[in-house]
Every structure is written in structure tokens, then in C-alpha cells.
C-alpha positions in Angstrom: 42.0 -32.3 -3.8 38.4 -33.5 -3.3 39.6 -36.8 -1.7 41.6 -34.8 0.9 38.6 -32.7 1.7 36.4 -35.7 2.6 39.3 -37.7 4.1 39.6 -40.6 1.7 42.6 -42.1 -0.1 43.2 -44.5 -2.9 45.5 -47.4 -2.0 46.5 -50.6 -3.6 44.9 -53.8 -2.3 47.6 -54.0 0.4 47.0 -50.5 1.7 50.1 -49.0 0.2 50.5 -45.8 -1.8 49.7 -46.3 -5.5 52.2 -45.4 -8.2 51.6 -42.7 -10.7 51.2 -45.3 -13.4 48.5 -47.1 -11.5 46.8 -43.7 -10.8 46.9 -43.0 -14.6 45.5 -46.4 -15.4 42.7 -45.8 -12.9 41.9 -42.5 -14.5 41.5 -44.0 -17.9 39.7 -47.1 -16.5 37.1 -44.6 -15.1 36.2 -43.9 -18.8 35.5 -47.6 -19.3 33.4 -47.7 -16.1 31.2 -44.9 -17.4 30.8 -46.0 -21.0 27.8 -48.3 -20.7 25.2 -46.6 -18.5 27.7 -46.1 -15.6 27.6 -49.8 -14.8 31.2 -49.7 -13.7 30.3 -47.2 -11.0 27.1 -48.9 -10.0 29.0 -52.1 -9.3 30.3 -50.4 -6.1 26.9 -51.1 -4.4 27.1 -54.8 -5.1 30.8 -55.9 -4.7 32.2 -57.2 -1.4 35.0 -54.6 -1.1 32.9 -51.8 -2.6 35.1 -51.6 -5.7 34.1 -50.1 -9.0 35.2 -51.6 -12.3 38.0 -49.1 -12.5 39.2 -50.2 -9.1 39.1 -53.9 -10.0 41.0 -53.3 -13.2 43.8 -51.4 -11.4 43.7 -53.4 -8.1 43.0 -50.3 -6.0 40.8 -49.5 -3.0 39.3 -46.3 -1.8 39.5 -46.1 2.0 38.5 -43.6 4.6 41.2 -42.7 7.2 43.8 -40.4 8.5 47.5 -41.1 9.2 47.9 -43.5 12.2 44.3 -44.8 12.1 43.4 -48.3 11.0 45.4 -50.3 8.6 46.2 -47.5 6.2 49.9 -46.8 5.6 50.6 -43.3 7.1 53.1 -42.6 4.3 50.3 -42.5 1.8 49.7 -38.9 3.0 53.3 -37.8 2.4 
């Protein structure tokens, strides 16, 4: 629910809705991102597409947007 509150969504690298398996994988990959001094989360500041280690592992992106704006697939909000 926090992502909805700030208007961000998690998509695959093509801007499509992620599957529940990919979401589950991303959830567990966040644990790996935080194991060694949060290096996986700090990577966001230094990568071209602003991806953390967990996003790279699962081929996901966190994007800001609303339905009908930009290149985000509007069905992601369904």
C-alpha cells in the first residue's frame, strides 16, 4: 500500500505488470540486498537505471507514474 500512497509502481524492464512469482522473488532478493551493510540498496545511487541489487536480480524497475502517463502500462494499476 505504501507504493500506491507515493505513486510508484514496480514493473518489469519493459514496463509491464510483474507476476506474483517475480514479486515473491523480489521480496526474498531484498533480504540479500540488505545482508552486507545494505550494499544492495546503496547501489541505487550509482546505477544507470537506479536499480538495487534485488531489482537487478529480478529484472524489475520502480517507476513513478499514474495510468495514462509516460510509458507505464496503465493495466499495471488494475
